[in-house]
Structures are given as C-alpha cells and as structure tokens.
ROSE-4610 file (N, C-alpha, C; in Angstrom, 1 decimal, always signed):
// ROSE-4610
residu = [M/M/M/T/T/T/E/E/E/R/R/R/F/F/F/S/S/S/L/L/L/R/R/R/T/T/T/I/I/I/D/D/D/P/P/P/M/M/M/T/T/T/R/R/R/P/P/P/S/S/S/V/V/V/T/T/T/D/D/D/L/L/L/V/V/V/F/F/F/D/D/D/E/E/E/L/L/L/H/H/H/A/A/A/Q/Q/Q/V/V/V/L/L/L/S/S/S/L/L/L/D/D/D/L/L/L/P/P/P/P/P/P/G/G/G/A/A/A/K/K/K/L/L/L/S/S/S/E/E/E/V/V/V/D/D/D/V/V/V/A/A/A/K/K/K/Q/Q/Q/M/M/M/N/N/N/V/V/V/S/S/S/R/R/R/Q/Q/Q/P/P/P/V/V/V/R/R/R/D/D/D/A/A/A/F/F/F/Y/Y/Y/R/R/R/L/L/L/S/S/S/K/K/K/L/L/L/G/G/G/F/F/F/L/L/L/V/V/V/I/I/I/R/R/R/P/P/P/Q/Q/Q/R/R/R/A/A/A/T/T/T/T/T/T/V/V/V/S/S/S/Q/Q/Q/I/I/I/S/S/S/A/A/A/E/E/E/A/A/A/V/V/V/M/M/M/K/K/K/A/A/A/R/R/R/F/F/F/I/I/I/R/R/R/T/T/T/A/A/A/M/M/M/E/E/E/L/L/L/E/E/E/T/T/T/V/V/V/R/R/R/A/A/A/A/A/A/C/C/C/S/S/S/T/T/T/L/L/L/T/T/T/T/T/T/A/A/A/D/D/D/L/L/L/D/D/D/A/A/A/L/L/L/D/D/D/A/A/A/L/L/L/L/L/L/A/A/A/D/D/D/Q/Q/Q/L/L/L/T/T/T/A/A/A/S/S/S/E/E/E/A/A/A/G/G/G/D/D/D/K/K/K/P/P/P/R/R/R/F/F/F/H/H/H/R/R/R/L/L/L/D/D/D/D/D/D/Q/Q/Q/F/F/F/H/H/H/H/H/H/E/E/E/I/I/I/C/C/C/K/K/K/R/R/R/A/A/A/G/G/G/L/L/L/A/A/A/F/F/F/A/A/A/W/W/W/D/D/D/M/M/M/I/I/I/R/R/R/E/E/E/N/N/N/K/K/K/G/G/G/H/H/H/M/M/M/D/D/D/R/R/R/V/V/V/R/R/R/M/M/M/L/L/L/S/S/S/L/L/L/S/S/S/F/F/F/A/A/A/S/S/S/R/R/R/R/R/R/A/A/A/Y/Y/Y/D/D/D/D/D/D/H/H/H/V/V/V/L/L/L/I/I/I/L/L/L/D/D/D/A/A/A/L/L/L/K/K/K/A/A/A/R/R/R/D/D/D/V/V/V/A/A/A/A/A/A/A/A/A/T/T/T/S/S/S/A/A/A/M/M/M/R/R/R/D/D/D/H/H/H/L/L/L/S/S/S/R/R/R/I/I/I/R/R/R/D/D/D/Q/Q/Q/I/I/I/D/D/D/R/R/R/I/I/I/R/R/R/A/A/A/E/E/E/N/N/N/H/H/H/A/A/A/W/W/W/F/F/F/A/A/A/E/E/E/E/E/E/E/E/E]
num = [1/1/1/2/2/2/3/3/3/4/4/4/5/5/5/6/6/6/7/7/7/8/8/8/9/9/9/10/10/10/11/11/11/12/12/12/13/13/13/14/14/14/15/15/15/16/16/16/17/17/17/18/18/18/19/19/19/20/20/20/21/21/21/22/22/22/23/23/23/24/24/24/25/25/25/26/26/26/27/27/27/28/28/28/29/29/29/30/30/30/31/31/31/32/32/32/33/33/33/34/34/34/35/35/35/36/36/36/37/37/37/38/38/38/39/39/39/40/40/40/41/41/41/42/42/42/43/43/43/44/44/44/45/45/45/46/46/46/47/47/47/48/48/48/49/49/49/50/50/50/51/51/51/52/52/52/53/53/53/54/54/54/55/55/55/56/56/56/57/57/57/58/58/58/59/59/59/60/60/60/61/61/61/62/62/62/63/63/63/64/64/64/65/65/65/66/66/66/67/67/67/68/68/68/69/69/69/70/70/70/71/71/71/72/72/72/73/73/73/74/74/74/75/75/75/76/76/76/77/77/77/78/78/78/79/79/79/80/80/80/81/81/81/82/82/82/83/83/83/84/84/84/85/85/85/86/86/86/87/87/87/88/88/88/89/89/89/90/90/90/91/91/91/92/92/92/93/93/93/94/94/94/95/95/95/96/96/96/97/97/97/98/98/98/99/99/99/100/100/100/101/101/101/102/102/102/103/103/103/104/104/104/105/105/105/106/106/106/107/107/107/108/108/108/109/109/109/110/110/110/111/111/111/112/112/112/113/113/113/114/114/114/115/115/115/116/116/116/117/117/117/118/118/118/119/119/119/120/120/120/121/121/121/122/122/122/123/123/123/124/124/124/125/125/125/126/126/126/127/127/127/128/128/128/129/129/129/130/130/130/131/131/131/132/132/132/133/133/133/134/134/134/135/135/135/136/136/136/137/137/137/138/138/138/139/139/139/140/140/140/141/141/141/142/142/142/143/143/143/144/144/144/145/145/145/146/146/146/147/147/147/148/148/148/149/149/149/150/150/150/151/151/151/152/152/152/153/153/153/154/154/154/155/155/155/156/156/156/157/157/157/158/158/158/159/159/159/160/160/160/161/161/161/162/162/162/163/163/163/164/164/164/165/165/165/166/166/166/167/167/167/168/168/168/169/169/169/170/170/170/171/171/171/172/172/172/173/173/173/174/174/174/175/175/175/176/176/176/177/177/177/178/178/178/179/179/179/180/180/180/181/181/181/182/182/182/183/183/183/184/184/184/185/185/185/186/186/186/187/187/187/188/188/188/189/189/189/190/190/190/191/191/191/192/192/192/193/193/193/194/194/194/195/195/195/196/196/196/197/197/197/198/198/198/199/199/199/200/200/200/201/201/201/202/202/202/203/203/203/204/204/204/205/205/205/206/206/206/207/207/207/208/208/208/209/209/209/210/210/210/211/211/211/212/212/212/213/213/213/214/214/214/215/215/215/216/216/216/217/217/217/218/218/218/219/219/219/220/220/220/221/221/221/222/222/222/223/223/223/224/224/224/225/225/225/226/226/226/227/227/227/228/228/228/229/229/229/230/230/230/231/231/231/232/232/232]
x = [+1.1/+0.2/+0.0/+0.2/+0.1/-1.3/-1.5/-2.9/-3.4/-4.8/-5.5/-6.0/-5.6/-6.2/-6.1/-6.8/-6.9/-6.1/-5.3/-4.5/-4.8/-4.7/-5.0/-3.9/-4.2/-3.2/-2.5/-1.2/-0.4/+0.1/+0.0/+0.5/+2.0/+3.0/+4.4/+4.9/+4.1/+4.6/+4.2/+3.4/+2.9/+4.0/+4.0/+5.0/+4.2/+4.6/+6.0/+6.4/+7.6/+8.2/+7.2/+7.4/+6.7/+6.9/+8.1/+8.4/+7.6/+7.5/+6.7/+5.2/+4.7/+3.3/+3.1/+4.0/+3.8/+3.8/+4.9/+5.0/+3.8/+3.3/+2.1/+0.8/+0.6/-0.5/-0.3/+0.8/+1.0/+1.0/+1.5/+1.5/+0.1/-0.8/-2.2/-2.9/-2.6/-3.2/-2.8/-1.6/-1.1/-1.7/-1.7/-2.2/-3.7/-4.5/-5.9/-6.3/-5.2/-5.5/-6.1/-6.2/-6.6/-5.6/-4.3/-3.3/-3.0/-3.6/-3.4/-2.1/-1.6/-0.5/-0.5/+0.6/+0.7/+0.5/+0.0/-0.4/+0.8/+0.8/+2.0/+1.9/+3.1/+3.2/+4.3/+3.9/+4.9/+5.2/+6.5/+7.0/+6.3/+6.2/+5.7/+4.2/+3.4/+2.0/+1.6/+2.4/+2.2/+2.5/+3.7/+4.1/+3.0/+2.5/+1.5/+0.2/-0.3/-1.5/-1.4/-0.3/+0.0/+0.6/+0.8/+1.3/+2.6/+3.6/+4.8/+5.9/+7.2/+8.2/+8.5/+9.3/+9.6/+10.5/+11.3/+12.3/+11.6/+10.7/+10.0/+9.2/+8.8/+8.1/+9.1/+10.2/+11.3/+11.8/+11.9/+12.4/+11.3/+10.0/+8.9/+8.8/+9.1/+9.1/+10.2/+11.3/+12.5/+12.2/+11.6/+11.1/+10.1/+9.2/+8.2/+8.8/+9.8/+10.4/+11.2/+11.9/+12.5/+11.6/+10.3/+9.3/+8.8/+9.1/+8.6/+7.4/+6.9/+5.7/+5.8/+7.0/+7.1/+8.3/+8.2/+9.3/+9.8/+11.0/+11.6/+12.6/+12.4/+13.3/+13.7/+15.1/+15.6/+15.0/+14.5/+14.0/+12.8/+12.2/+10.9/+9.9/+8.6/+7.6/+7.8/+7.6/+7.5/+6.3/+6.2/+4.9/+4.8/+3.5/+3.1/+3.6/+4.3/+4.7/+3.6/+3.7/+2.8/+3.1/+2.1/+2.2/+3.0/+4.1/+4.9/+4.4/+3.8/+3.4/+4.7/+5.8/+7.1/+7.5/+7.4/+7.8/+6.9/+5.6/+4.6/+5.0/+5.4/+5.6/+7.0/+8.0/+9.2/+8.9/+8.2/+7.8/+7.1/+6.2/+5.4/+6.4/+7.5/+8.4/+9.2/+9.6/+10.4/+9.5/+8.2/+7.4/+7.0/+6.7/+6.3/+7.4/+8.7/+9.9/+10.0/+9.8/+9.9/+8.7/+7.6/+6.4/+6.2/+6.6/+6.6/+7.4/+8.6/+9.6/+9.0/+8.2/+7.7/+6.5/+5.7/+4.6/+5.1/+6.3/+6.8/+7.3/+7.9/+8.4/+7.2/+6.2/+5.1/+4.3/+4.4/+3.7/+4.1/+5.4/+6.0/+6.2/+6.0/+6.3/+5.1/+4.0/+2.8/+2.2/+1.8/+1.2/-0.3/-1.1/-2.5/-2.9/-2.2/-2.5/-2.3/-1.2/-1.0/-2.0/-2.5/-3.6/-4.9/-5.2/-6.3/-6.3/-5.1/-5.0/-5.3/-4.7/-4.9/-6.4/-7.1/-8.5/-9.3/-9.0/-9.6/-9.4/-8.1/-7.9/-8.7/-9.0/-9.8/-11.1/-11.7/-13.0/-13.2/-12.2/-12.2/-12.3/-11.4/-11.3/-12.6/-13.3/-14.7/-15.6/-15.5/-16.4/-16.1/-14.8/-14.4/-14.8/-14.7/-15.0/-16.5/-17.3/-18.7/-19.2/-18.5/-18.8/-18.2/-17.5/-16.9/-15.8/-15.2/-14.2/-12.8/-12.5/-11.2/-10.1/-9.9/-8.7/-8.5/-9.5/-9.4/-9.1/-9.7/-9.4/-7.9/-7.5/-6.0/-5.2/-5.3/-4.5/-4.7/-5.8/-6.0/-5.3/-5.3/-4.6/-3.1/-2.5/-1.1/-0.8/-1.7/-1.6/-1.4/-2.3/-2.4/-1.0/-0.4/+0.9/+2.0/+1.9/+2.8/+2.9/+1.8/+1.7/+2.1/+1.9/+2.5/+4.1/+4.6/+6.1/+6.5/+5.9/+6.3/+6.2/+5.1/+4.9/+5.6/+6.2/+7.1/+8.6/+8.7/+10.1/+10.9/+10.2/+10.7/+10.3/+10.2/+9.7/+10.5/+11.9/+12.7/+12.2/+11.5/+11.0/+10.0/+9.0/+8.1/+8.7/+9.7/+10.3/+10.9/+11.4/+12.0/+11.0/+9.8/+8.7/+8.0/+7.9/+7.3/+8.1/+9.4/+10.3/+10.1/+9.6/+9.6/+8.2/+7.2/+5.8/+5.0/+5.7/+5.0/+4.0/+4.6/+3.8/+2.6/+3.0/+2.1/+0.8/+1.1/+0.0/-1.0/-0.7/-1.7/-2.7/-2.0/-2.8/-3.8/-3.1/-3.9/-5.2/-4.9/-6.0/-7.1/-6.7/-7.6/-8.5/-7.8/-8.5/-9.4/-9.5/-10.4/-11.9/-12.0/-13.4/-14.1/-13.3/-13.9/-13.3/-12.3/-11.5/-11.2/-11.9/-11.7/-12.1/-13.3/-13.8/-12.9/-12.4/-11.4/-10.2/-9.7/-8.5/-8.8/-9.9/-10.3/-10.4/-11.1/-11.0/-9.7/-8.8/-7.4/-6.7/-7.1/-6.5/-7.0/-8.3/-8.9/-8.1/-7.8/-7.1/-5.8/-5.0/-3.8/-3.7/-4.7/-4.7/-5.2/-6.0/-6.5/-5.2/-4.4/-3.2/-2.2/-2.0/-1.2/-1.7/-3.1/-3.6/-3.3/-3.4/-3.1/-1.6/-0.8/+0.6/+1.1/+0.4/+0.5/+1.3/+2.5/+3.4/+3.1/+2.8/+2.5/+1.2/+0.2/-1.0/-0.9/+0.0/+0.2/+1.0/+2.0/+2.7/+2.0/+1.2/+0.4/-0.6/-1.3/-2.4/-1.7/-0.5/+0.1/+0.6/+1.1/+1.4/+0.3/-0.8/-2.1/-2.6/-2.5/-3.0/-2.2/-0.9/+0.0/+0.0/-0.4/-0.4/-1.5/-2.5/-3.8/-3.5/-2.5/-2.3/-2.0/-1.5/-1.3/-2.6/-3.7/-4.9/-5.5/-5.2/-5.8/-5.2/-4.0/-3.2/-3.9/-4.2/-4.7/-6.1/-6.8/-8.2/-8.2/-7.3/-7.2/-6.5/-5.6/-4.9/-5.9/-6.7/-7.6/-8.6/-8.9/-9.8/-9.2/-7.9/-7.2/-5.8/-5.9/-4.7/-3.7/-4.1/-3.2/-2.4/-2.9/-2.2/-1.0/-0.8/+0.3/+1.4/+2.6/+3.7/+3.8/+4.1/+4.3/+5.6/+5.4/+6.7/+6.6/+7.8/+7.9/+7.5]
y = [+5.2/+4.4/+5.0/+4.0/+4.4/+4.5/+5.4/+5.7/+4.3/+4.1/+3.0/+3.4/+2.8/+3.1/+1.8/+1.9/+0.7/+0.8/-0.4/-0.5/-1.8/-1.7/-2.9/-4.0/-5.2/-6.3/-6.3/-6.6/-6.7/-8.1/-8.5/-9.8/-9.6/-10.2/-9.9/-10.2/-11.1/-11.4/-10.4/-9.5/-8.4/-7.6/-7.2/-6.2/-4.9/-3.8/-3.4/-3.9/-3.3/-3.9/-3.6/-4.4/-4.3/-3.0/-2.4/-1.2/+0.0/-0.2/+0.7/+0.7/-0.4/-0.5/-0.1/-0.4/+0.2/+1.7/+2.2/+3.7/+4.3/+3.7/+4.3/+4.4/+3.2/+3.2/+4.3/+4.4/+5.3/+6.7/+6.9/+8.3/+8.7/+7.8/+8.1/+8.5/+7.7/+7.9/+9.3/+9.7/+10.9/+12.1/+11.9/+12.9/+13.2/+12.1/+12.3/+12.8/+12.8/+13.1/+12.0/+10.9/+9.6/+9.4/+9.7/+9.8/+11.3/+12.0/+13.4/+13.7/+15.1/+15.5/+15.1/+14.5/+14.2/+12.7/+11.9/+10.5/+9.7/+8.8/+7.9/+6.7/+6.3/+5.1/+4.1/+2.8/+1.8/+0.9/+0.6/-0.4/-1.7/-2.2/-3.4/-3.5/-2.5/-2.4/-2.4/-1.5/-1.3/-2.6/-3.2/-4.5/-5.6/-5.6/-6.6/-6.4/-5.2/-4.8/-5.1/-4.8/-5.0/-6.4/-7.3/-8.6/-8.5/-7.7/-7.7/-7.7/-7.8/-7.8/-6.4/-6.1/-4.7/-3.9/-4.6/-4.0/-3.0/-3.5/-2.5/-1.4/-1.7/-0.5/+0.4/+0.0/+0.9/+1.7/+1.1/+1.8/+2.9/+2.4/+3.4/+4.6/+4.2/+5.3/+6.4/+5.9/+6.7/+7.6/+7.0/+7.8/+8.8/+8.4/+9.5/+10.7/+10.3/+11.3/+12.3/+11.7/+12.6/+13.5/+13.2/+14.0/+15.0/+14.9/+15.8/+15.4/+14.1/+13.6/+13.0/+12.3/+11.7/+12.3/+12.2/+12.6/+11.4/+10.9/+9.7/+10.1/+9.7/+10.0/+8.7/+8.4/+7.1/+7.0/+5.7/+5.4/+6.1/+6.7/+7.4/+7.1/+7.4/+7.1/+7.9/+7.2/+7.9/+8.6/+9.9/+10.6/+11.3/+11.5/+12.2/+13.7/+14.3/+15.7/+16.7/+17.7/+18.8/+19.6/+20.2/+21.0/+22.3/+22.5/+23.7/+24.7/+25.8/+26.9/+27.4/+27.6/+27.9/+27.0/+25.7/+24.7/+24.8/+25.0/+25.1/+26.2/+27.3/+28.5/+28.3/+27.7/+27.4/+26.4/+25.4/+24.5/+25.3/+26.1/+26.9/+27.8/+28.4/+29.1/+28.3/+27.1/+26.2/+25.7/+25.4/+24.8/+25.8/+27.1/+28.1/+28.4/+28.5/+28.8/+27.6/+26.3/+25.3/+25.3/+25.5/+25.3/+26.5/+27.7/+28.8/+28.5/+28.0/+27.5/+26.4/+25.5/+24.3/+24.7/+25.6/+26.0/+26.9/+27.7/+28.4/+27.5/+26.4/+25.5/+24.8/+24.4/+23.7/+24.5/+25.8/+26.6/+26.3/+26.0/+25.8/+24.3/+23.4/+22.0/+21.0/+21.4/+20.5/+20.3/+19.1/+18.8/+18.9/+18.8/+18.7/+17.5/+16.3/+15.1/+15.3/+16.2/+16.4/+17.3/+18.3/+19.2/+18.4/+17.5/+16.7/+15.8/+15.3/+14.5/+15.3/+16.5/+17.4/+17.8/+17.9/+18.2/+17.1/+15.9/+14.6/+14.6/+15.0/+15.1/+16.0/+17.2/+18.2/+17.8/+17.0/+16.5/+15.6/+14.7/+13.9/+14.6/+15.7/+16.5/+17.1/+17.6/+18.2/+17.3/+16.0/+15.0/+14.7/+14.6/+14.4/+15.6/+16.7/+17.9/+18.0/+17.7/+17.7/+16.5/+15.4/+14.3/+14.5/+15.5/+15.7/+14.6/+14.0/+13.0/+13.6/+13.9/+14.7/+13.9/+12.7/+12.0/+11.8/+11.5/+11.4/+12.7/+13.8/+15.1/+15.4/+15.1/+15.4/+14.7/+13.4/+12.6/+13.2/+13.6/+14.2/+15.5/+16.3/+17.6/+17.4/+16.5/+16.2/+15.6/+14.8/+14.3/+15.3/+16.4/+17.5/+18.2/+18.5/+19.2/+18.3/+17.0/+16.0/+15.9/+15.8/+15.6/+16.8/+18.0/+19.2/+19.0/+18.7/+18.6/+17.5/+16.3/+15.2/+15.5/+16.0/+16.3/+17.5/+18.3/+19.4/+18.9/+17.6/+17.1/+17.4/+17.7/+18.2/+17.3/+16.0/+15.0/+15.2/+15.4/+15.6/+16.7/+17.7/+18.8/+18.4/+17.5/+17.0/+16.2/+15.4/+14.6/+15.5/+16.6/+17.5/+18.2/+18.6/+19.2/+18.2/+17.0/+16.1/+15.8/+15.9/+15.7/+16.8/+18.0/+19.2/+19.6/+18.8/+19.4/+18.6/+17.9/+17.1/+17.9/+18.9/+19.8/+20.5/+20.8/+21.5/+20.6/+19.4/+18.4/+18.3/+18.3/+18.3/+19.4/+20.6/+21.8/+21.8/+21.4/+21.3/+20.3/+19.1/+18.2/+18.8/+19.4/+20.0/+21.2/+21.9/+23.0/+22.5/+21.2/+20.7/+20.7/+20.8/+20.9/+22.2/+23.2/+24.5/+25.1/+24.4/+25.1/+24.2/+23.1/+22.2/+22.8/+23.5/+24.1/+25.3/+26.0/+27.1/+26.5/+25.4/+24.8/+24.3/+23.7/+23.3/+24.4/+25.5/+26.6/+27.3/+27.2/+27.6/+26.8/+25.4/+24.5/+24.8/+25.1/+25.5/+26.7/+27.7/+28.9/+28.6/+27.7/+27.3/+26.6/+25.7/+24.9/+25.8/+26.7/+27.7/+28.5/+28.9/+29.7/+28.8/+27.4/+26.5/+26.3/+26.2/+26.0/+27.2/+28.4/+29.6/+30.0/+29.2/+29.4/+30.8/+31.1/+32.5/+32.3/+32.6/+32.4/+33.3/+34.5/+35.5/+35.0/+34.7/+34.1/+32.8/+31.9/+30.7/+30.8/+31.6/+31.9/+32.6/+33.6/+34.3/+33.5/+32.5/+31.7/+30.7/+30.2/+29.2/+29.9/+31.1/+31.8/+32.1/+32.6/+32.8/+31.4/+30.4/+29.1/+28.7/+28.8/+28.2/+29.2/+30.5/+31.5/+31.3/+30.7/+30.7/+29.9/+29.2/+28.4/+29.3/+30.6/+31.6/+31.8/+32.1/+32.4/+31.1/+29.9/+28.7/+28.2/+28.5/+28.2/+29.0/+30.2/+31.0/+30.5/+30.1/+29.6/+28.2/+27.3/+26.0/+26.0/+26.8/+26.9/+27.4/+28.3/+28.9/+27.8/+26.8/+25.8/+24.5/+24.3/+23.2/+23.5/+24.5/+25.1/+24.0/+23.0/+22.0/+21.2/+21.2/+20.4/+21.2/+22.4/+23.2/+23.4/+23.5/+23.8/+25.2/+25.5/+26.8/+27.4/+28.4/+29.1/+30.6/+31.1/+32.6/+33.3]
z = [+60.7/+59.9/+58.5/+57.5/+56.0/+55.6/+54.6/+54.1/+53.4/+53.5/+52.9/+51.6/+50.5/+49.2/+48.4/+47.3/+46.4/+45.2/+45.0/+43.7/+43.1/+41.7/+41.0/+41.1/+41.0/+41.0/+39.7/+39.6/+38.5/+38.2/+37.0/+36.6/+36.3/+37.0/+36.9/+35.5/+34.7/+33.3/+32.3/+32.7/+31.8/+31.3/+30.0/+29.5/+29.2/+29.4/+29.6/+31.1/+31.5/+32.7/+33.9/+35.0/+36.2/+36.8/+36.8/+37.3/+36.7/+35.3/+34.5/+35.0/+35.1/+35.5/+36.9/+37.8/+39.1/+39.1/+38.4/+38.2/+37.7/+36.5/+35.9/+36.8/+37.6/+38.4/+39.7/+40.2/+41.4/+40.8/+39.6/+39.0/+38.8/+38.3/+38.1/+39.4/+40.4/+41.7/+42.3/+42.2/+42.7/+41.9/+40.5/+39.8/+39.9/+40.1/+40.4/+41.8/+42.6/+44.1/+44.8/+44.2/+45.0/+46.1/+45.8/+46.8/+46.9/+47.9/+48.1/+48.7/+48.5/+49.3/+50.8/+51.2/+52.6/+52.8/+51.8/+52.0/+52.2/+53.0/+53.4/+52.6/+52.0/+51.2/+51.8/+51.7/+52.2/+51.1/+50.8/+49.8/+50.0/+51.2/+51.5/+51.2/+51.5/+51.3/+49.8/+49.1/+47.7/+47.0/+47.3/+46.7/+46.9/+48.2/+48.4/+47.7/+47.6/+46.9/+45.4/+44.8/+43.5/+43.0/+44.0/+43.7/+43.0/+43.5/+42.9/+44.0/+43.7/+44.6/+45.1/+46.1/+46.5/+45.6/+44.8/+43.9/+43.0/+42.2/+41.3/+41.8/+43.1/+43.9/+44.2/+44.7/+45.1/+44.0/+42.8/+41.6/+41.2/+41.2/+40.9/+41.8/+43.1/+44.1/+43.8/+43.4/+43.0/+41.8/+40.8/+39.6/+40.0/+40.8/+41.2/+42.0/+42.8/+43.6/+42.7/+41.6/+40.7/+40.0/+39.9/+39.2/+40.2/+41.5/+42.5/+43.2/+42.9/+43.4/+44.9/+45.1/+46.3/+47.1/+48.4/+49.3/+50.0/+49.7/+50.3/+51.4/+52.5/+53.6/+54.3/+54.4/+55.0/+56.4/+56.6/+58.0/+58.4/+57.4/+57.7/+56.5/+56.8/+55.7/+54.5/+53.4/+52.1/+52.0/+51.6/+51.5/+50.2/+49.7/+48.6/+48.9/+48.0/+48.2/+48.2/+49.0/+48.8/+47.5/+47.0/+45.8/+46.0/+45.3/+45.4/+44.4/+44.8/+43.8/+43.1/+43.9/+43.2/+42.2/+42.4/+41.5/+40.2/+40.4/+39.4/+38.4/+39.0/+38.1/+37.4/+38.1/+37.4/+36.2/+36.4/+35.4/+34.2/+34.6/+33.6/+32.8/+33.3/+32.6/+31.6/+32.0/+31.1/+30.1/+30.4/+29.4/+28.4/+28.8/+27.9/+26.9/+27.3/+26.6/+25.4/+25.9/+24.9/+23.9/+24.5/+23.5/+22.6/+23.0/+22.0/+20.8/+21.0/+20.0/+19.2/+19.9/+19.1/+18.2/+18.6/+17.8/+16.6/+16.9/+16.0/+14.8/+15.1/+14.2/+13.5/+14.3/+13.8/+12.6/+12.8/+11.8/+10.3/+10.2/+8.9/+8.5/+9.5/+9.3/+9.3/+10.0/+10.0/+8.7/+8.3/+7.0/+7.3/+6.2/+6.2/+7.1/+7.0/+7.7/+9.2/+9.5/+10.9/+11.5/+10.8/+11.3/+11.4/+10.5/+10.6/+11.9/+12.2/+13.4/+14.6/+14.7/+15.8/+15.9/+14.7/+14.8/+15.5/+15.0/+15.7/+17.2/+17.6/+19.0/+19.9/+19.1/+19.8/+19.8/+18.9/+18.9/+20.2/+20.4/+21.6/+22.8/+22.9/+24.0/+24.4/+23.4/+23.6/+24.2/+23.7/+24.2/+25.7/+26.0/+27.4/+28.3/+27.8/+28.6/+28.9/+27.9/+28.1/+29.0/+29.0/+29.9/+31.3/+31.5/+32.8/+33.2/+32.1/+32.3/+32.4/+33.7/+33.9/+33.5/+33.9/+33.5/+32.0/+31.4/+30.0/+29.3/+29.7/+29.2/+29.5/+30.6/+30.9/+29.9/+29.7/+28.8/+27.4/+27.0/+25.6/+25.6/+26.6/+26.6/+26.6/+27.3/+27.1/+25.7/+25.2/+23.8/+22.8/+22.9/+22.0/+22.0/+23.1/+23.2/+22.7/+23.1/+22.6/+21.1/+20.5/+19.0/+18.3/+18.8/+18.2/+18.2/+19.3/+19.5/+18.5/+18.5/+17.7/+16.2/+15.8/+14.4/+13.9/+14.7/+14.3/+14.3/+14.6/+14.6/+15.8/+16.9/+18.2/+19.4/+19.1/+20.1/+21.5/+21.4/+22.6/+23.4/+22.9/+23.6/+24.7/+24.2/+25.1/+26.2/+25.9/+26.9/+28.0/+27.6/+28.7/+29.4/+28.7/+29.4/+30.4/+30.0/+30.9/+32.2/+32.0/+33.2/+34.2/+33.8/+34.7/+35.1/+34.7/+35.0/+36.0/+37.0/+37.8/+38.8/+39.4/+40.3/+39.5/+38.3/+37.2/+37.0/+36.8/+36.4/+37.5/+38.7/+39.8/+39.7/+39.6/+39.6/+38.3/+37.2/+36.0/+36.2/+36.8/+37.1/+38.0/+39.0/+40.0/+39.2/+38.3/+37.5/+36.6/+36.2/+35.2/+35.6/+37.0/+37.4/+37.0/+36.7/+36.3/+35.1/+34.6/+33.4/+32.1/+32.1/+31.0/+29.7/+29.6/+28.4/+28.0/+29.0/+28.6/+28.0/+28.5/+27.9/+26.5/+26.3/+25.0/+23.9/+24.4/+23.6/+23.3/+24.2/+23.9/+22.9/+23.0/+22.0/+20.6/+20.5/+19.2/+18.6/+19.4/+19.0/+18.5/+19.2/+18.9/+17.5/+17.4/+16.1/+15.0/+15.2/+14.1/+13.6/+14.6/+14.2/+13.4/+13.8/+13.1/+11.7/+11.6/+10.2/+9.3/+10.0/+9.1/+8.9/+9.6/+9.5/+10.0/+11.1/+11.6/+12.9/+12.8/+13.9/+15.1/+14.8/+15.9/+16.7/+16.0/+16.6/+17.4/+16.8/+17.5/+18.8/+18.8/+20.0/+21.0/+20.6/+21.5/+22.2/+21.4/+21.9/+22.9/+22.6/+23.5/+24.8/+24.7/+25.9/+26.8/+26.2/+27.0/+27.7/+26.9/+27.4/+28.7/+28.5/+29.6/+30.9/+30.6/+31.7/+32.6/+32.2/+32.9/+34.3/+34.5/+35.7/+36.8/+36.5/+37.6/+38.4/+37.7/+38.4/+39.0/+38.3/+38.8/+40.1/+40.2/+41.6/+42.7/+42.5/+43.6/+44.0/+43.1/+43.4/+44.1/+43.5/+44.1/+45.5/+45.7/+46.9/+48.0/+47.6/+48.6/+49.0/+48.1/+48.4/+49.1/+48.8/+49.3/+49.9/+50.9/+51.4/+52.0/+52.6/+53.2/+52.1/+50.9/+49.9/+49.4/+49.6/+49.2/+50.2/+49.7/+50.6/+51.1/+52.4/+52.8/+52.2/+51.5/+50.8/+51.1/+51.1/+51.3/+49.9]
C-alpha cells in the first residue's frame, strides 16, 4: 500500500515542462520530509493527483533517483530513500572543496553591487529565521551559496554541487529547527570576509560553516533513527 499524501494539481499547459513541475513538487515534498524516508510512491497515484500522464512522473522519478532521493526497483514499489550519513559526508567533502575555491575567487571578483545583493539576501534570511520559516530559509540559504558562485563567474560549480547534495539537503532541512540562526551567523562571517577581500578568513568561515553538518547528523539521527540507512 502506497503512502497517502497531498500533491497540487498541475495544468499540463503550464510552462516550464510538466516533468519539471512534477519533479519540483516531489523534490520539495521529500526535502521537507512530507514524504519521509521509506514512503512508497506510485506513478499511477502521483499522475492522478497531479492531473498529468505517467511519462512525466516516470521521468521525474528517474531524476529524483539520480539525486539519491528515490529508490526505484523494477516490479516493486518506488520508495523515498533513507538518508545515508556516508553519502552526506561525501557530499560535504565535494562541496567544501568546490566552495573554498569559489570564495577564494569571489574575494577578488565580487563588485560592490554583488556584495550589496548578498547583503539583501542575508536580510531576507534573518527574517525567515526569526519567523521559523524553514522552507524559505533553506531556499535563501541555497541562493546565497549559488549567488557567490554565479557572481564569481563560477556558476558551473553550483550546478555540480547541486547534483551531489541530495542527502545533505534533508539533513540541512531537519537541522533548521535548531540551527538556522547559526547558519545565518556563518553567512554573515563569510560575507564580511568577502567584503574585506580576506581570502584566509573567507575560506576559514566557509569551511567552518560546511563542517557543522557532522554534529548535526549525530543529533538528528539520534532523534530520527529509522530515517537513516544502517551503515558500517
């Protein structure tokens, strides 16, 4: 029996593509834990709820599986994957390596307008944190890192980071119930270092920021053990 959950209806004539819309909706549901690890999904049920054909659902399922969010087994139910602590730490390693080089480059390339735009993003993040709006804070968190990559002329770096951070995202979303203000404070330190063109401070602040997920995993796994894969 598949899990019961609520999905919005999609107008098939809407652009971007129907597959993109199905993907975005399911991605948000998995990320928010509305579809928790172990939840079962059916192409037929999702297509019916979202008023689309099965092909875009099948394509969205495949994209989600490549990100590590779904486990697709022929002739068996598709399920939301458990969170792999090992995969989270591998993603953190890749992300740290790339973002350290990104902020290193950003120290010499960001303009005053770029820094002002990042300041505005942080103001929005603080508002979201104080309001307890975790989905909005998460979107703004990603946008902050994305904007640094893009404005440093390294937009491709964010594309690669996004492809590897699926397991990491769910841990980050769960951590926002107790760590959003810490994340915001980290972003302030990163931006202050970028404004000062201080490469050592910027890379140190980014490394500290991304390393916090180590302790967050331990706390979250202790509270939600069944959501994590059993690993040696």
